[in-house]
PyMOL Python script that loads the backbone (N, CA, C, O; Angstrom):
from pymol import cmd

cmd.read_pdbstr("""\
ATOM      1  N   MET A   1       0.841  -1.190   0.000  1.00  0.00           N
ATOM      2  CA  MET A   1       0.000   0.000   0.000  1.00  0.00           C
ATOM      3  C   MET A   1       0.881   1.246   0.000  1.00  0.00           C
ATOM      4  O   MET A   1       1.971   1.248   0.572  1.00  0.00           O
ATOM      5  N   SER A   2       0.424   2.248  -0.613  1.00  0.00           N
ATOM      6  CA  SER A   2       1.148   3.499  -0.723  1.00  0.00           C
ATOM      7  C   SER A   2       0.719   4.455   0.387  1.00  0.00           C
ATOM      8  O   SER A   2      -0.373   4.331   0.942  1.00  0.00           O
ATOM      9  N   ASP A   3       1.597   5.412   0.704  1.00  0.00           N
ATOM     10  CA  ASP A   3       1.259   6.440   1.698  1.00  0.00           C
ATOM     11  C   ASP A   3       0.469   7.575   1.075  1.00  0.00           C
ATOM     12  O   ASP A   3      -0.053   8.431   1.788  1.00  0.00           O
ATOM     13  N   ASP A   4       0.376   7.593  -0.240  1.00  0.00           N
ATOM     14  CA  ASP A   4      -0.340   8.656  -0.951  1.00  0.00           C
ATOM     15  C   ASP A   4      -1.844   8.389  -0.878  1.00  0.00           C
ATOM     16  O   ASP A   4      -2.303   7.358  -1.370  1.00  0.00           O
ATOM     17  N   PRO A   5      -2.634   9.309  -0.267  1.00  0.00           N
ATOM     18  CA  PRO A   5      -4.081   9.055  -0.149  1.00  0.00           C
ATOM     19  C   PRO A   5      -4.794   9.029  -1.490  1.00  0.00           C
ATOM     20  O   PRO A   5      -5.879   8.459  -1.603  1.00  0.00           O
ATOM     21  N   VAL A   6      -4.193   9.646  -2.517  1.00  0.00           N
ATOM     22  CA  VAL A   6      -4.827   9.624  -3.838  1.00  0.00           C
ATOM     23  C   VAL A   6      -4.768   8.215  -4.415  1.00  0.00           C
ATOM     24  O   VAL A   6      -5.711   7.772  -5.071  1.00  0.00           O
ATOM     25  N   GLN A   7      -3.668   7.510  -4.174  1.00  0.00           N
ATOM     26  CA  GLN A   7      -3.509   6.166  -4.712  1.00  0.00           C
ATOM     27  C   GLN A   7      -4.010   5.090  -3.758  1.00  0.00           C
ATOM     28  O   GLN A   7      -4.122   3.928  -4.148  1.00  0.00           O
ATOM     29  N   ASP A   8      -4.314   5.456  -2.513  1.00  0.00           N
ATOM     30  CA  ASP A   8      -4.745   4.480  -1.522  1.00  0.00           C
ATOM     31  C   ASP A   8      -6.225   4.676  -1.212  1.00  0.00           C
ATOM     32  O   ASP A   8      -6.570   5.519  -0.385  1.00  0.00           O
ATOM     33  N   PRO A   9      -7.104   3.917  -1.856  1.00  0.00           N
ATOM     34  CA  PRO A   9      -8.541   4.102  -1.625  1.00  0.00           C
ATOM     35  C   PRO A   9      -9.014   3.495  -0.311  1.00  0.00           C
ATOM     36  O   PRO A   9     -10.202   3.574   0.002  1.00  0.00           O
ATOM     37  N   GLY A  10      -8.109   2.886   0.474  1.00  0.00           N
ATOM     38  CA  GLY A  10      -8.511   2.228   1.700  1.00  0.00           C
ATOM     39  C   GLY A  10      -9.032   3.175   2.769  1.00  0.00           C
ATOM     40  O   GLY A  10      -9.748   2.744   3.673  1.00  0.00           O
ATOM     41  N   ASP A  11      -8.687   4.468   2.684  1.00  0.00           N
ATOM     42  CA  ASP A  11      -9.121   5.433   3.695  1.00  0.00           C
ATOM     43  C   ASP A  11     -10.549   5.905   3.473  1.00  0.00           C
ATOM     44  O   ASP A  11     -11.156   6.473   4.381  1.00  0.00           O
ATOM     45  N   ARG A  12     -11.096   5.682   2.286  1.00  0.00           N
ATOM     46  CA  ARG A  12     -12.439   6.186   1.976  1.00  0.00           C
ATOM     47  C   ARG A  12     -13.455   5.073   2.149  1.00  0.00           C
ATOM     48  O   ARG A  12     -13.166   3.914   1.853  1.00  0.00           O
ATOM     49  N   PRO A  13     -14.641   5.416   2.624  1.00  0.00           N
ATOM     50  CA  PRO A  13     -15.702   4.397   2.687  1.00  0.00           C
ATOM     51  C   PRO A  13     -16.048   3.891   1.290  1.00  0.00           C
ATOM     52  O   PRO A  13     -15.811   4.577   0.295  1.00  0.00           O
ATOM     53  N   GLU A  14     -16.602   2.704   1.225  1.00  0.00           N
ATOM     54  CA  GLU A  14     -16.964   2.087  -0.054  1.00  0.00           C
ATOM     55  C   GLU A  14     -17.934   2.980  -0.817  1.00  0.00           C
ATOM     56  O   GLU A  14     -18.933   3.431  -0.257  1.00  0.00           O
ATOM     57  N   GLY A  15     -17.648   3.237  -2.082  1.00  0.00           N
ATOM     58  CA  GLY A  15     -18.545   4.007  -2.935  1.00  0.00           C
ATOM     59  C   GLY A  15     -18.330   5.505  -2.879  1.00  0.00           C
ATOM     60  O   GLY A  15     -18.966   6.234  -3.641  1.00  0.00           O
ATOM     61  N   GLU A  16     -17.462   5.994  -2.012  1.00  0.00           N
ATOM     62  CA  GLU A  16     -17.236   7.439  -1.930  1.00  0.00           C
ATOM     63  C   GLU A  16     -16.288   7.862  -3.038  1.00  0.00           C
ATOM     64  O   GLU A  16     -15.271   7.212  -3.280  1.00  0.00           O
ATOM     65  N   ARG A  17     -16.630   8.961  -3.714  1.00  0.00           N
ATOM     66  CA  ARG A  17     -15.818   9.436  -4.827  1.00  0.00           C
ATOM     67  C   ARG A  17     -14.776  10.424  -4.334  1.00  0.00           C
ATOM     68  O   ARG A  17     -14.968  11.092  -3.318  1.00  0.00           O
ATOM     69  N   ARG A  18     -13.671  10.510  -5.063  1.00  0.00           N
ATOM     70  CA  ARG A  18     -12.677  11.533  -4.748  1.00  0.00           C
ATOM     71  C   ARG A  18     -13.248  12.885  -5.117  1.00  0.00           C
ATOM     72  O   ARG A  18     -14.087  12.990  -6.011  1.00  0.00           O
ATOM     73  N   GLN A  19     -12.795  13.919  -4.432  1.00  0.00           N
ATOM     74  CA  GLN A  19     -13.336  15.260  -4.635  1.00  0.00           C
ATOM     75  C   GLN A  19     -12.887  15.871  -5.961  1.00  0.00           C
ATOM     76  O   GLN A  19     -13.575  16.742  -6.494  1.00  0.00           O
ATOM     77  N   ASP A  20     -11.758  15.438  -6.500  1.00  0.00           N
ATOM     78  CA  ASP A  20     -11.276  16.034  -7.748  1.00  0.00           C
ATOM     79  C   ASP A  20     -11.937  15.419  -8.981  1.00  0.00           C
ATOM     80  O   ASP A  20     -11.623  15.812 -10.104  1.00  0.00           O
ATOM     81  N   HIS A  21     -12.843  14.466  -8.791  1.00  0.00           N
ATOM     82  CA  HIS A  21     -13.590  13.885  -9.902  1.00  0.00           C
ATOM     83  C   HIS A  21     -15.073  14.162  -9.704  1.00  0.00           C
ATOM     84  O   HIS A  21     -15.732  13.460  -8.938  1.00  0.00           O
ATOM     85  N   PRO A  22     -15.609  15.176 -10.383  1.00  0.00           N
ATOM     86  CA  PRO A  22     -17.045  15.448 -10.235  1.00  0.00           C
ATOM     87  C   PRO A  22     -17.866  14.316 -10.841  1.00  0.00           C
ATOM     88  O   PRO A  22     -17.346  13.544 -11.646  1.00  0.00           O
ATOM     89  N   PRO A  23     -19.129  14.206 -10.470  1.00  0.00           N
ATOM     90  CA  PRO A  23     -19.980  13.160 -11.057  1.00  0.00           C
ATOM     91  C   PRO A  23     -20.028  13.283 -12.578  1.00  0.00           C
ATOM     92  O   PRO A  23     -20.015  14.387 -13.124  1.00  0.00           O
ATOM     93  N   ALA A  24     -20.083  12.162 -13.238  1.00  0.00           N
ATOM     94  CA  ALA A  24     -20.101  12.150 -14.701  1.00  0.00           C
ATOM     95  C   ALA A  24     -21.415  12.722 -15.221  1.00  0.00           C
ATOM     96  O   ALA A  24     -22.469  12.567 -14.605  1.00  0.00           O
ATOM     97  N   ASP A  25     -21.324  13.381 -16.361  1.00  0.00           N
ATOM     98  CA  ASP A  25     -22.504  13.946 -17.011  1.00  0.00           C
ATOM     99  C   ASP A  25     -23.279  12.807 -17.678  1.00  0.00           C
ATOM    100  O   ASP A  25     -22.688  12.036 -18.433  1.00  0.00           O
ATOM    101  N   PRO A  26     -24.594  12.681 -17.418  1.00  0.00           N
ATOM    102  CA  PRO A  26     -25.365  11.601 -18.057  1.00  0.00           C
ATOM    103  C   PRO A  26     -25.328  11.678 -19.579  1.00  0.00           C
ATOM    104  O   PRO A  26     -25.418  10.651 -20.253  1.00  0.00           O
ATOM    105  N   GLY A  27     -25.197  12.875 -20.123  1.00  0.00           N
ATOM    106  CA  GLY A  27     -25.106  13.024 -21.575  1.00  0.00           C
ATOM    107  C   GLY A  27     -23.859  12.378 -22.140  1.00  0.00           C
ATOM    108  O   GLY A  27     -23.872  11.859 -23.257  1.00  0.00           O
ATOM    109  N   ASP A  28     -22.765  12.409 -21.361  1.00  0.00           N
ATOM    110  CA  ASP A  28     -21.529  11.768 -21.811  1.00  0.00           C
ATOM    111  C   ASP A  28     -21.708  10.263 -21.930  1.00  0.00           C
ATOM    112  O   ASP A  28     -21.228   9.649 -22.883  1.00  0.00           O
ATOM    113  N   ALA A  29     -22.398   9.668 -20.966  1.00  0.00           N
ATOM    114  CA  ALA A  29     -22.619   8.219 -21.007  1.00  0.00           C
ATOM    115  C   ALA A  29     -23.464   7.844 -22.222  1.00  0.00           C
ATOM    116  O   ALA A  29     -23.184   6.854 -22.898  1.00  0.00           O
ATOM    117  N   ALA A  30     -24.490   8.631 -22.494  1.00  0.00           N
ATOM    118  CA  ALA A  30     -25.338   8.354 -23.657  1.00  0.00           C
ATOM    119  C   ALA A  30     -24.544   8.518 -24.946  1.00  0.00           C
ATOM    120  O   ALA A  30     -24.720   7.749 -25.891  1.00  0.00           O
ATOM    121  N   ARG A  31     -23.676   9.514 -24.984  1.00  0.00           N
ATOM    122  CA  ARG A  31     -22.855   9.747 -26.169  1.00  0.00           C
ATOM    123  C   ARG A  31     -21.894   8.578 -26.381  1.00  0.00           C
ATOM    124  O   ARG A  31     -21.705   8.130 -27.512  1.00  0.00           O
ATOM    125  N   HIS A  32     -21.287   8.083 -25.307  1.00  0.00           N
ATOM    126  CA  HIS A  32     -20.367   6.954 -25.431  1.00  0.00           C
ATOM    127  C   HIS A  32     -21.100   5.706 -25.896  1.00  0.00           C
ATOM    128  O   HIS A  32     -20.577   4.954 -26.718  1.00  0.00           O
ATOM    129  N   ARG A  33     -22.310   5.473 -25.381  1.00  0.00           N
ATOM    130  CA  ARG A  33     -23.092   4.312 -25.832  1.00  0.00           C
ATOM    131  C   ARG A  33     -23.424   4.440 -27.313  1.00  0.00           C
ATOM    132  O   ARG A  33     -23.339   3.464 -28.058  1.00  0.00           O
ATOM    133  N   THR A  34     -23.806   5.656 -27.746  1.00  0.00           N
ATOM    134  CA  THR A  34     -24.149   5.868 -29.152  1.00  0.00           C
ATOM    135  C   THR A  34     -22.940   5.613 -30.042  1.00  0.00           C
ATOM    136  O   THR A  34     -23.058   4.936 -31.063  1.00  0.00           O
ATOM    137  N   PHE A  35     -21.767   6.151 -29.666  1.00  0.00           N
ATOM    138  CA  PHE A  35     -20.561   5.930 -30.461  1.00  0.00           C
ATOM    139  C   PHE A  35     -20.188   4.450 -30.476  1.00  0.00           C
ATOM    140  O   PHE A  35     -19.735   3.933 -31.497  1.00  0.00           O
ATOM    141  N   GLY A  36     -20.376   3.775 -29.357  1.00  0.00           N
ATOM    142  CA  GLY A  36     -20.080   2.344 -29.300  1.00  0.00           C
ATOM    143  C   GLY A  36     -20.979   1.549 -30.220  1.00  0.00           C
ATOM    144  O   GLY A  36     -20.524   0.648 -30.924  1.00  0.00           O
ATOM    145  N   ARG A  37     -22.260   1.887 -30.212  1.00  0.00           N
ATOM    146  CA  ARG A  37     -23.203   1.181 -31.089  1.00  0.00           C
ATOM    147  C   ARG A  37     -22.888   1.447 -32.552  1.00  0.00           C
ATOM    148  O   ARG A  37     -22.971   0.538 -33.379  1.00  0.00           O
ATOM    149  N   LEU A  38     -22.525   2.686 -32.881  1.00  0.00           N
ATOM    150  CA  LEU A  38     -22.163   3.001 -34.265  1.00  0.00           C
ATOM    151  C   LEU A  38     -20.899   2.252 -34.678  1.00  0.00           C
ATOM    152  O   LEU A  38     -20.797   1.785 -35.813  1.00  0.00           O
ATOM    153  N   ALA A  39     -19.948   2.137 -33.773  1.00  0.00           N
ATOM    154  CA  ALA A  39     -18.713   1.414 -34.083  1.00  0.00           C
ATOM    155  C   ALA A  39     -19.000  -0.063 -34.335  1.00  0.00           C
ATOM    156  O   ALA A  39     -18.447  -0.654 -35.263  1.00  0.00           O
ATOM    157  N   VAL A  40     -19.855  -0.655 -33.519  1.00  0.00           N
ATOM    158  CA  VAL A  40     -20.217  -2.063 -33.716  1.00  0.00           C
ATOM    159  C   VAL A  40     -20.957  -2.238 -35.035  1.00  0.00           C
ATOM    160  O   VAL A  40     -20.688  -3.184 -35.774  1.00  0.00           O
ATOM    161  N   LEU A  41     -21.877  -1.342 -35.333  1.00  0.00           N
ATOM    162  CA  LEU A  41     -22.626  -1.421 -36.588  1.00  0.00           C
ATOM    163  C   LEU A  41     -21.693  -1.280 -37.787  1.00  0.00           C
ATOM    164  O   LEU A  41     -21.824  -2.020 -38.762  1.00  0.00           O
ATOM    165  N   LEU A  42     -20.763  -0.345 -37.724  1.00  0.00           N
ATOM    166  CA  LEU A  42     -19.802  -0.176 -38.810  1.00  0.00           C
ATOM    167  C   LEU A  42     -18.949  -1.434 -38.972  1.00  0.00           C
ATOM    168  O   LEU A  42     -18.672  -1.858 -40.094  1.00  0.00           O
ATOM    169  N   GLY A  43     -18.538  -2.024 -37.864  1.00  0.00           N
ATOM    170  CA  GLY A  43     -17.762  -3.260 -37.931  1.00  0.00           C
ATOM    171  C   GLY A  43     -18.541  -4.386 -38.582  1.00  0.00           C
ATOM    172  O   GLY A  43     -18.001  -5.130 -39.400  1.00  0.00           O
ATOM    173  N   LEU A  44     -19.817  -4.513 -38.220  1.00  0.00           N
ATOM    174  CA  LEU A  44     -20.650  -5.560 -38.825  1.00  0.00           C
ATOM    175  C   LEU A  44     -20.836  -5.333 -40.322  1.00  0.00           C
ATOM    176  O   LEU A  44     -20.817  -6.285 -41.102  1.00  0.00           O
ATOM    177  N   VAL A  45     -21.014  -4.088 -40.720  1.00  0.00           N
ATOM    178  CA  VAL A  45     -21.165  -3.777 -42.146  1.00  0.00           C
ATOM    179  C   VAL A  45     -19.884  -4.132 -42.897  1.00  0.00           C
ATOM    180  O   VAL A  45     -19.937  -4.705 -43.986  1.00  0.00           O
ATOM    181  N   LEU A  46     -18.741  -3.793 -42.317  1.00  0.00           N
ATOM    182  CA  LEU A  46     -17.476  -4.112 -42.983  1.00  0.00           C
ATOM    183  C   LEU A  46     -17.264  -5.627 -43.090  1.00  0.00           C
ATOM    184  O   LEU A  46     -16.778  -6.112 -44.112  1.00  0.00           O
ATOM    185  N   VAL A  47     -17.622  -6.364 -42.054  1.00  0.00           N
ATOM    186  CA  VAL A  47     -17.505  -7.827 -42.104  1.00  0.00           C
ATOM    187  C   VAL A  47     -18.448  -8.395 -43.159  1.00  0.00           C
ATOM    188  O   VAL A  47     -18.081  -9.324 -43.879  1.00  0.00           O
ATOM    189  N   ALA A  48     -19.658  -7.848 -43.259  1.00  0.00           N
ATOM    190  CA  ALA A  48     -20.614  -8.326 -44.262  1.00  0.00           C
ATOM    191  C   ALA A  48     -20.095  -8.053 -45.671  1.00  0.00           C
ATOM    192  O   ALA A  48     -20.212  -8.909 -46.548  1.00  0.00           O
ATOM    193  N   ILE A  49     -19.529  -6.886 -45.895  1.00  0.00           N
ATOM    194  CA  ILE A  49     -18.984  -6.554 -47.220  1.00  0.00           C
ATOM    195  C   ILE A  49     -17.818  -7.483 -47.557  1.00  0.00           C
ATOM    196  O   ILE A  49     -17.719  -7.983 -48.678  1.00  0.00           O
ATOM    197  N   ALA A  50     -16.942  -7.707 -46.586  1.00  0.00           N
ATOM    198  CA  ALA A  50     -15.797  -8.595 -46.828  1.00  0.00           C
ATOM    199  C   ALA A  50     -16.271 -10.020 -47.099  1.00  0.00           C
ATOM    200  O   ALA A  50     -15.724 -10.695 -47.971  1.00  0.00           O
ATOM    201  N   GLY A  51     -17.269 -10.478 -46.373  1.00  0.00           N
ATOM    202  CA  GLY A  51     -17.806 -11.819 -46.607  1.00  0.00           C
ATOM    203  C   GLY A  51     -18.439 -11.943 -47.974  1.00  0.00           C
ATOM    204  O   GLY A  51     -18.253 -12.948 -48.660  1.00  0.00           O
ATOM    205  N   TYR A  52     -19.186 -10.931 -48.375  1.00  0.00           N
ATOM    206  CA  TYR A  52     -19.827 -10.949 -49.691  1.00  0.00           C
ATOM    207  C   TYR A  52     -18.770 -10.945 -50.796  1.00  0.00           C
ATOM    208  O   TYR A  52     -18.888 -11.676 -51.780  1.00  0.00           O
ATOM    209  N   ALA A  53     -17.738 -10.119 -50.626  1.00  0.00           N
ATOM    210  CA  ALA A  53     -16.670 -10.081 -51.628  1.00  0.00           C
ATOM    211  C   ALA A  53     -15.953 -11.428 -51.699  1.00  0.00           C
ATOM    212  O   ALA A  53     -15.590 -11.879 -52.786  1.00  0.00           O
ATOM    213  N   THR A  54     -15.750 -12.065 -50.561  1.00  0.00           N
ATOM    214  CA  THR A  54     -15.108 -13.383 -50.549  1.00  0.00           C
ATOM    215  C   THR A  54     -15.969 -14.410 -51.274  1.00  0.00           C
ATOM    216  O   THR A  54     -15.457 -15.225 -52.042  1.00  0.00           O
ATOM    217  N   LEU A  55     -17.273 -14.372 -51.032  1.00  0.00           N
ATOM    218  CA  LEU A  55     -18.166 -15.301 -51.728  1.00  0.00           C
ATOM    219  C   LEU A  55     -18.143 -15.071 -53.235  1.00  0.00           C
ATOM    220  O   LEU A  55     -18.146 -16.028 -54.009  1.00  0.00           O
ATOM    221  N   LEU A  56     -18.120 -13.813 -53.653  1.00  0.00           N
ATOM    222  CA  LEU A  56     -18.067 -13.523 -55.088  1.00  0.00           C
ATOM    223  C   LEU A  56     -16.790 -14.073 -55.709  1.00  0.00           C
ATOM    224  O   LEU A  56     -16.810 -14.593 -56.825  1.00  0.00           O
ATOM    225  N   ILE A  57     -15.687 -13.960 -54.990  1.00  0.00           N
ATOM    226  CA  ILE A  57     -14.418 -14.473 -55.516  1.00  0.00           C
ATOM    227  C   ILE A  57     -14.442 -16.000 -55.576  1.00  0.00           C
ATOM    228  O   ILE A  57     -13.953 -16.588 -56.541  1.00  0.00           O
ATOM    229  N   LEU A  58     -15.003 -16.641 -54.557  1.00  0.00           N
ATOM    230  CA  LEU A  58     -15.025 -18.104 -54.523  1.00  0.00           C
ATOM    231  C   LEU A  58     -15.968 -18.689 -55.566  1.00  0.00           C
ATOM    232  O   LEU A  58     -15.721 -19.784 -56.072  1.00  0.00           O
ATOM    233  N   VAL A  59     -17.037 -17.982 -55.893  1.00  0.00           N
ATOM    234  CA  VAL A  59     -18.020 -18.495 -56.848  1.00  0.00           C
ATOM    235  C   VAL A  59     -17.454 -18.465 -58.260  1.00  0.00           C
ATOM    236  O   VAL A  59     -17.782 -19.329 -59.074  1.00  0.00           O
ATOM    237  N   GLU A  60     -16.621 -17.498 -58.557  1.00  0.00           N
ATOM    238  CA  GLU A  60     -16.087 -17.380 -59.926  1.00  0.00           C
ATOM    239  C   GLU A  60     -15.151 -18.477 -60.299  1.00  0.00           C
ATOM    240  O   GLU A  60     -14.635 -18.495 -61.417  1.00  0.00           O
TER     241      GLU A  60
END
""", "prot")
cmd.dss("prot")
cmd.show_as("cartoon", "prot")
cmd.util.cbc("prot")
cmd.orient("prot")
């Protein structure tokens, strides 16, 4: 364990936040979820295109 209270969470009760970190903005969480969903959708589209191109090559 470190002597630095910033790195040692043992002094704080469970669930208590540090004072230098304000509560997260709910809009940020929604924005991150939206970007995550778009990234997954883009990945699926790219995999589908690659699969279709592979099938076209194999059929010829």
